[in-house]
Backbone as a ProteinNet text record, in pm:
[ID]
protein_1_A
[PRIMARY]
MRLTAYSNYSMRILMYCAMHPGQLVRIQDVATAFDISKAHLLKAARHLGQLGYLSTVRGRSGGIQLGMAAERIDIGAVIRAVEDSGEFVECFNSSTNSCPIAGTCKLTGLFRRGLEAFYQELDGVTLADLVGTGTELRSRLPLLELA
[TERTIARY]
1944.5	1833.3	1771.7	1607	1534.2	1432.4	1395.4	1275.1	1165.8	1091.4	924.5	851.7	765.2	698.1	626.4	585.8	528.5	635.3	776.4	873.3	887.6	879.6	889.9	794.6	678.4	538.5	547.7	589.4	594.7	706.2	815.2	911.7	846.8	791.6	730.1	612.4	555.6	455.5	519.9	616.2	720.6	775.9	834.5	884.9	787.6	692	607	547.1	516.1	485.5	594.2	700.5	820.8	823.1	805.3	807.6	703.4	596.2	474	467.7	572.5	553	464.1	395.1	312.6	170.7	160	28.4	-7.2	-162.7	-211.1	-238.7	-177.7	-205.9	-287.7	-356.8	-447.2	-359	-416	-338.5	-347.6	-490.2	-488.8	-379.2	-336.9	-245.1	-134.3	-80.1	34.1	35.3	-121.6	-131.6	-116.6	-144.5	-174.8	-28.1	66.4	197.2	295.9	250.6	365.4	299.7	165.4	99.2	89.8	37.6	49.8	-102.8	-134.3	-261.3	-289.7	-407.2	-452.5	-467.7	-519.8	-529.8	-402	-297.2	-147.5	-122.8	-141.4	-71.5	-178.4	-297	-354.6	-308.4	-278.6	-207.9	-82.9	-12.4	141	108.7	1.3	5.7	-48.6	-159.5	-180	-86.9	-6.1	110	204.3	246	342.9	275	151.9	78.8	73.9	71.6	68.7	210.9	307.2	467.7	467.4	391.6	446.7	506.3	525.6	591	488	351.9	285	155.8	94.7	-18.8	-146.9	-251.5	-346	-481.6	-527.9	-682.8	-791.3	-873.2	-966.7	-1105.6	-1169.5	-1280.1	-1271.9	-1375.3	-1373.5	-1245	-1200.3	-1075.6	-956.6	-968.2	-847.1	-751.8	-641.8	-539.1	-430	-294.4	-181.6	-67.1	-0.6	124.6	236	373.3	465.6	405.2	452.9	401.9	525.5	635.6	765.9	853.3	949.1	1026.3	1087.2	1101.8	1183	1313.5	1400.2	1534.9	1528.6	1417.9	1377.8	1372.2	1357.4	1307.2	1433.1	1508.7	1590	1531.3	1592.7	1543.1	1585.4	1690.3	1722.1	1636.3	1555.6	1480.3	1309.7	1299.3	1169.2	1184.4	1282.5	1275.6	1287.9	1352.8	1348.9	1216.5	1125.4	982.8	888.2	919.3	808	869	992	1053.3	1049.7	996	1011.5	1146.6	1259.7	1406.1	1433.4	1332.3	1377.5	1422.3	1353.9	1395.1	1433.5	1554.8	1612.8	1635.9	1681.7	1685.9	1620.2	1596	1529.3	1630.2	1758.2	1805.6	1812.4	1772.1	1756	1652	1573.3	1469	1490	1534.5	1586.3	1461.8	1335.9	1226.3	1190.9	1194.7	1127.4	1244.2	1356	1457.5	1467.7	1460	1486.8	1597.6	1684.9	1809.9	1890.7	1946.8	2033.6	2189.8	2217.1	2364.4	2353.9	2243.7	2227.6	2357.8	2422.6	2501.8	2636.6	2656.3	2793	2800.6	2704	2713	2760.4	2836.9	2912.3	2815.8	2710	2641.8	2541.9	2491.3	2417.5	2487.2	2597.6	2690.7	2731.3	2736.6	2774.9	2649.1	2524.7	2420.4	2367.1	2402.6	2369.8	2446.6	2583.3	2691.4	2652.6	2617.1	2576	2422.8	2348.2	2236.2	2269.8	2332.5	2356	2446.9	2528.6	2591.5	2503.7	2387	2293.5	2227.7	2207.8	2109.8	2202.9	2356.6	2422.2	2445.3	2435.7	2428	2308.7	2193.5	2051.3	2065.8	2136.7	2115.2	2182.6	2115.9	2178.1	2166.8	2088.2	2016.2	1875.9	1866.8	1721.2	1645.2	1492.8	1414.8	1436.5	1500	1531.3	1655.7	1727.2	1877.1	1810.6	1713.4	1650.4	1608	1517.8	1421.8	1476.8	1589.2	1643.2	1514.4	1503.7	1416	1296	1284.1	1188.7	1176.6	1215.8	1194	1223.9	1347.1	1377.3	1313.5	1235.8	1179.3	1025.6	982.6	833.2	846.5	940.8	962.2	910.6	966.6	942.8	799.7	694.9	605.4	479.5	375.8	252.3	210.6	181.6	121.3	3.4	-23.8	-129.9	-164.9	-296.9	-340.6	-389.3	-304.7	-334	-421.7	-519.4	-593.8	-571.3
-8309.7	-8236.8	-8260.3	-8226.9	-8276.1	-8165	-8142.4	-8036.3	-8077.5	-8025.8	-8069.9	-8093.8	-8155.7	-8188.2	-8055.8	-7978.1	-7838.3	-7766.9	-7784.5	-7715	-7783.8	-7911.6	-7993.7	-7962.6	-7946.3	-7917.5	-7784.3	-7682.3	-7558.3	-7536.3	-7620.2	-7619.4	-7674.9	-7777.1	-7850.3	-7763.4	-7678.2	-7574.6	-7460.9	-7437.8	-7304.1	-7376.1	-7502.6	-7558.7	-7607.6	-7649.4	-7665.7	-7522.2	-7444.3	-7305.8	-7247.7	-7253.7	-7223.8	-7308.4	-7434.9	-7523.5	-7482.4	-7401.8	-7353.2	-7198.2	-7124.1	-6992.6	-6920.5	-6830.5	-6747.2	-6818.5	-6946.5	-7024.9	-7023.2	-7029.9	-7063	-7188.4	-7249.7	-7403.3	-7418.5	-7557.5	-7557.7	-7665.9	-7641.7	-7696.7	-7877	-7884.1	-8031.9	-8093.2	-7991.6	-8036.2	-8061.4	-7982.9	-8020.6	-8151.2	-8146	-8244.3	-8407.1	-8386.4	-8519	-8525.3	-8434.2	-8454.4	-8509.5	-8463.8	-8521.6	-8625.2	-8660.7	-8759.7	-8715.6	-8605	-8528.4	-8476.1	-8512.1	-8462.9	-8292.3	-8287.7	-8161	-8060.8	-8106.1	-8027.6	-7995.2	-8087.6	-8037.5	-7907.3	-7927.1	-7793.5	-7697.1	-7686.4	-7587.8	-7478.4	-7540.4	-7443.3	-7397.1	-7474	-7389.5	-7293.8	-7350.9	-7257.4	-7107.4	-7099.3	-6995.7	-6916	-6988.7	-6916.2	-6865.1	-6933.9	-6866.8	-6746.6	-6753.1	-6643.4	-6535.3	-6537.7	-6447.3	-6379.1	-6448.1	-6422.7	-6335.5	-6335.6	-6272.7	-6365.6	-6502.4	-6588.8	-6647.4	-6637.1	-6678.4	-6586.2	-6613.8	-6506.7	-6606.2	-6575.6	-6644.3	-6611.6	-6677.6	-6628.4	-6729.7	-6673	-6744.7	-6773.5	-6866	-6894.2	-7018.1	-7039.9	-7143.9	-7177.8	-7041	-7060.8	-7020.7	-7026.9	-6964.4	-7058.7	-7028.5	-7098.1	-7029	-7080.4	-7001	-6992.2	-6888.4	-6886.6	-6815.4	-6817	-6736.5	-6578	-6537.3	-6397.9	-6293.7	-6376.1	-6283.2	-6410.4	-6307.1	-6401.3	-6507.2	-6631.1	-6724.5	-6689.6	-6585.9	-6546.9	-6447.5	-6414.3	-6334.7	-6426.6	-6571.1	-6617.1	-6698.2	-6652.1	-6712.6	-6839.5	-6938.8	-7068.7	-7075.1	-7005.4	-6980.5	-6890.6	-6829.7	-6712.3	-6767.7	-6861	-6944.6	-7038.5	-7092.3	-7240.9	-7153.3	-7049.3	-6996.3	-6930.3	-6875.8	-6820.8	-6948.3	-7051.9	-7159.3	-7255.5	-7286.8	-7370	-7310.3	-7368.4	-7327.4	-7361.1	-7301	-7320.1	-7258.1	-7186.2	-7118.9	-7196.3	-7296.7	-7422.6	-7565.5	-7512.9	-7658.5	-7778	-7693.3	-7773.1	-7715.7	-7781.8	-7714.3	-7595.2	-7604.6	-7517.4	-7366.3	-7366	-7236	-7154.8	-7208.6	-7105.8	-7099.6	-6974.9	-6954.2	-6965.3	-6935.7	-6924	-7049.3	-7154.5	-7291.6	-7389.5	-7358.9	-7444.6	-7516.7	-7640.7	-7687.8	-7815.2	-7767.6	-7850.4	-7792.9	-7872.5	-7842.6	-7803.5	-7827.2	-7802.3	-7686	-7618.9	-7514.4	-7390.4	-7355.9	-7211.5	-7274.7	-7412.1	-7432	-7545.7	-7600.8	-7710.2	-7641.6	-7706.3	-7657.8	-7693.1	-7779.3	-7842.1	-7747.3	-7627.6	-7495.5	-7450.1	-7411.5	-7328.1	-7398.6	-7538	-7620.3	-7613.6	-7651.4	-7666.4	-7516.1	-7433.4	-7307.6	-7261.4	-7308.4	-7291	-7371.1	-7496.3	-7607.8	-7556.1	-7506.3	-7427.6	-7345.4	-7252.8	-7140.2	-7172.1	-7276.6	-7336.5	-7401.5	-7438.4	-7492.8	-7414.3	-7294.5	-7201.4	-7103.8	-7112	-7036.7	-7131.6	-7248.6	-7295.6	-7274	-7266.7	-7245	-7085.9	-7001.5	-6863.8	-6844.2	-6786.8	-6725.6	-6810.2	-6919.3	-7026.4	-6967.8	-6983.2	-6927.1	-7026.2	-7001.7	-7113.8	-7134.3	-7054.1	-7073.6	-7140.1	-7123.6	-7222.6	-7336.7	-7372.1	-7516.4	-7582.9	-7497	-7556.6	-7540.1	-7432.2	-7423.6	-7401	-7466.8	-7431.1	-7532.8	-7629	-7699.7	-7824.3	-7829.9	-7935.3	-8075.2	-8089.8	-8213.7	-8243.6	-8171.6	-8184.4	-8239	-8153.6	-8183.9	-8322.6	-8381	-8497.6	-8614.5	-8580	-8690.5	-8679.4	-8580.3	-8579.2	-8621.6	-8668.5	-8717.1	-8584.5	-8611.6	-8499.1	-8456.9	-8324.6	-8256	-8177	-8142.1	-8008	-7920.3	-7805.4	-7680.3	-7602.6	-7541	-7447.4	-7332.4
-6944.7	-6976.5	-7100.5	-7075.6	-7194	-7192.9	-7323	-7354.7	-7371.4	-7318.5	-7302.4	-7420.1	-7444.2	-7580.8	-7604.2	-7523	-7595.5	-7659	-7635.6	-7721.7	-7835.1	-7855.6	-7956.6	-8059.2	-7998.7	-8084.7	-8130.4	-8039.4	-8107.7	-8220.7	-8234.2	-8326.4	-8456.6	-8431.4	-8544.7	-8605.4	-8554.7	-8590.3	-8675.4	-8596.7	-8679.9	-8806	-8795.5	-8914.2	-9049.4	-8984	-9069.1	-9155.3	-9084	-9157.2	-9234.4	-9206.6	-9283.5	-9392.1	-9420.6	-9515.6	-9618.5	-9579.7	-9651.1	-9666.1	-9703.4	-9701.1	-9745.4	-9705.7	-9762.8	-9771.3	-9730.2	-9728.1	-9574	-9578.3	-9440.6	-9430.5	-9304.7	-9304.1	-9172	-9178.8	-9060.1	-8957.2	-8850.5	-8706.6	-8742.8	-8829.2	-8844.5	-8943.8	-9040.6	-9115.1	-9063.2	-8936.1	-8874	-8804.6	-8738.9	-8656.8	-8737.9	-8854.1	-8951.7	-8994.2	-9047.4	-9111.1	-9007.7	-8864.5	-8763.9	-8659.3	-8692.1	-8594.1	-8460.8	-8453.2	-8329.7	-8277	-8151.7	-8129.9	-8153.6	-8231	-8267.8	-8130.7	-8030.6	-7916.9	-7858.4	-7845.3	-7809.3	-7891.1	-8042.8	-8095.8	-8095.4	-8071.2	-8052	-7961.2	-7833.3	-7736.2	-7769.4	-7823.4	-7859.5	-7956.7	-8068.4	-8158.3	-8102.8	-8002.9	-7955.2	-7907.7	-7820.1	-7752.6	-7843.9	-7961.4	-8061.4	-8110.9	-8131.5	-8179.6	-8078.1	-7985.8	-7856.5	-7888.8	-7905.1	-7909	-8021.8	-8129.2	-8275.7	-8362	-8339	-8433.8	-8534	-8488.7	-8575	-8601.3	-8724.1	-8752.3	-8741.8	-8712.7	-8704.5	-8804.1	-8847.3	-8936.4	-8887.1	-8833	-8774.7	-8878.7	-8845.8	-8945.7	-9027.5	-9114.7	-9216.2	-9283.8	-9339.6	-9423.8	-9362.9	-9246.2	-9143.4	-9133.9	-9069.4	-9041.9	-8971.2	-8991.8	-8913.5	-9049.6	-9026.2	-9095.3	-9022.5	-9073.6	-8983.2	-8959.1	-8849.9	-8808.1	-8854.8	-8871.4	-8945	-9020.3	-9064.9	-9183.7	-9110.4	-9159.7	-9088.6	-9057.9	-9142.4	-9093.8	-8955.5	-8942.6	-8797.5	-8668.1	-8692.4	-8586	-8532	-8420.8	-8343.9	-8269.8	-8302.8	-8231.8	-8081.7	-8026.1	-7893.2	-7807.3	-7894.4	-7815.5	-7830.4	-7935.7	-7919.3	-7801.3	-7797.6	-7678.3	-7560.6	-7517.4	-7401.3	-7371.9	-7461.2	-7468.5	-7414.7	-7479.8	-7463.4	-7352.8	-7339.1	-7235.5	-7075.4	-6989.2	-6869	-6796.8	-6839.9	-6799.1	-6676.4	-6624.9	-6488.2	-6377.1	-6381.4	-6256.4	-6327.8	-6383.7	-6432.8	-6345.2	-6219.8	-6081.8	-5979.4	-5872.7	-5758.5	-5713.7	-5704.5	-5635.3	-5726.5	-5882	-5943	-5879.1	-5786.4	-5737.1	-5564.5	-5551.5	-5400.1	-5327.7	-5348.8	-5289.8	-5249.3	-5323.6	-5295.4	-5303.3	-5297.9	-5284.8	-5126.9	-5129.9	-4990.9	-4997.4	-5054.2	-5073.1	-4956.2	-4872.3	-4737.6	-4789.9	-4897.1	-4923.6	-5042.1	-5075.9	-5151.5	-5103.7	-5196	-5168.9	-5137.6	-5113.2	-5101.6	-5221.3	-5255.9	-5367.7	-5499.5	-5584.2	-5695.3	-5844.2	-5806.7	-5903.3	-5964.9	-5866.5	-5923.2	-6024.6	-6018.1	-6095.5	-6250.6	-6218.7	-6304.1	-6415.3	-6335	-6441.7	-6490.5	-6429	-6497.8	-6622.3	-6603	-6719.8	-6833.5	-6803.7	-6897.7	-6987.7	-6903.4	-6949.9	-7060.7	-7008.3	-7064.5	-7193.8	-7219.9	-7321.2	-7425.7	-7371.8	-7452.1	-7525.1	-7471.3	-7525.6	-7642.8	-7582.9	-7661.8	-7839.8	-7812.5	-7954.3	-8012.9	-7962.8	-8011.3	-8060.4	-7987.4	-8030.7	-8164.3	-8253	-8356.7	-8486.2	-8451.8	-8525.5	-8568.1	-8694.4	-8727	-8785.5	-8782.9	-8842.6	-8977.5	-9067.6	-9194.3	-9207.9	-9112.7	-9120.6	-9101.5	-9014.1	-9002.6	-9135.3	-9186.7	-9301.2	-9422.1	-9443.8	-9570.2	-9664.3	-9813.6	-9889.7	-9861.4	-9768.6	-9724.6	-9776.2	-9941.7	-10029.4	-9947.8	-9897.9	-9839.6	-9721.6	-9623.1	-9513.4	-9572.1	-9656.6	-9708.2	-9790	-9841.8	-9884.4	-9790.3	-9665.9	-9544.1	-9498.1	-9528.3	-9481.3	-9570.2	-9510.5	-9597.8	-9689.5	-9807.9	-9893.2	-9874.1	-9815.4	-9802.8	-9892.7	-9936.3	-9997	-9910.3	-9944.8	-9839.8	-9909.2	-9824.8	-9887.5	-9948.6
[MASK]
+++++++++++++++++++++++++++++++++++++++++++++++++++++++++++++++++++++++++++++++++++++++++++++++++++++++++++++++++++++++++++++++++++++++++++++++++++

């Protein structure tokens, strides 16, 4: 299993915002800190805002910040929301599946149970659990002046 870069970028945005509680951060700050394209981050930030995980402020002095307390952001829920895991394998989608052994093959059930076990590990872990005080994580990132 491999998560998409989109999920990775989404988590980095949330973690960066959690490391700077109560502050507006710019997408450019996140891009610089993690050496990621700003364009890729903009799409993820927009989606996270639509989901309520981020609050966005437009304009020259704008930026993003967490849309709810880090303690309320469940990592399993975030990954489910941003990761298209509906078709982990072809046979998960009965309308597009073309595998001739679907329905008798035991891999489908095995993959479903494995995927659910993966999400169970993420469920109940919050953004606050991942970031803590943020001090150690911030020490690994370039020092940026936030507005």
